[in-house]
C-alpha positions in Angstrom: -105.5 -63.0 -22.4 -105.6 -63.9 -26.0 -108.2 -65.8 -27.9 -108.0 -67.0 -31.5 -111.0 -68.3 -33.3 -110.8 -70.3 -36.5 -113.8 -70.8 -38.8 -113.9 -73.7 -41.3 -117.1 -72.6 -43.0 -118.5 -69.2 -43.9 -117.0 -66.0 -45.2 -113.2 -65.8 -44.6 -111.8 -62.7 -43.0 -109.8 -61.5 -40.1 -109.8 -58.7 -37.6 -108.9 -57.8 -34.1 -110.6 -56.6 -30.9 -108.4 -54.9 -28.4 -109.6 -54.4 -24.8 -107.6 -51.7 -22.9 -107.9 -49.7 -19.8 -109.2 -46.7 -21.7 -111.5 -48.4 -24.2 -112.2 -51.2 -26.7 -111.2 -51.1 -30.4 -112.8 -53.4 -32.9 -111.0 -53.4 -36.2 -112.4 -55.6 -39.0 -111.1 -53.7 -42.1 -109.6 -55.7 -44.9 -105.9 -54.8 -45.2 -103.0 -55.6 -47.4 -99.4 -56.3 -46.5 -97.9 -53.0 -47.8 -97.0 -51.7 -44.3 -95.5 -55.0 -43.3 -93.5 -55.2 -46.6 -92.2 -51.6 -46.0 -91.0 -52.5 -42.5 -89.3 -55.7 -43.7 -87.5 -53.8 -46.5 -86.4 -51.1 -44.0 -85.1 -53.8 -41.7 -83.2 -55.5 -44.5 -81.7 -52.1 -45.5 -80.7 -50.8 -42.1 -80.4 -54.0 -39.9 -82.5 -52.3 -37.3 -85.6 -54.2 -36.2 -88.8 -52.2 -36.2 -89.9 -54.0 -33.0 -87.8 -54.2 -29.8 -86.4 -57.7 -29.2 -88.1 -57.7 -25.7 -91.5 -57.3 -27.4 -90.8 -59.9 -30.0 -89.7 -62.4 -27.2 -92.9 -61.6 -25.2 -95.0 -62.4 -28.3 -93.2 -65.7 -28.9 -93.6 -66.5 -25.1 -97.3 -65.8 -25.4 -97.7 -68.2 -28.3 -95.7 -70.9 -26.5 -97.7 -70.4 -23.3 -100.9 -70.8 -25.4 -99.5 -74.1 -26.7 -98.6 -75.2 -23.2 -102.2 -74.5 -22.1 -103.5 -76.6 -25.0 -101.1 -79.5 -24.1 -102.6 -79.3 -20.5 -106.2 -79.4 -21.7 -106.9 -75.7 -21.7 -105.8 -74.8 -18.2 -104.7 -71.1 -17.7 -101.0 -70.5 -18.0 -99.6 -67.4 -16.2 -97.4 -65.7 -18.8 -95.1 -64.0 -16.3 -94.5 -67.2 -14.4 -94.1 -69.1 -17.7 -91.4 -66.7 -18.9 -89.6 -66.8 -15.5 -89.6 -70.7 -15.6 -87.8 -70.5 -18.9 -85.1 -68.1 -17.8 -86.7 -64.7 -18.8 -88.5 -61.8 -17.2 -91.1 -59.3 -18.1 
């Protein structure tokens, strides 16, 4: 389950809260893009993606399933079924 909140007023910022089977991590630190920039540069130099294609496709499927939920008025969308309906698998 993913939830994104957008705030139009107030102090801007970003962070993440991860809920896992062994604990909860709340990270609100301000960060720069140095790590991302290094990964992009390494990818451009080696041609080897830092993230497996399967993980990338799952992230994109998650975002599309969220859009599908929005189009249907907020109903839950089962990610595994959504991916299978579009020819993929988890």
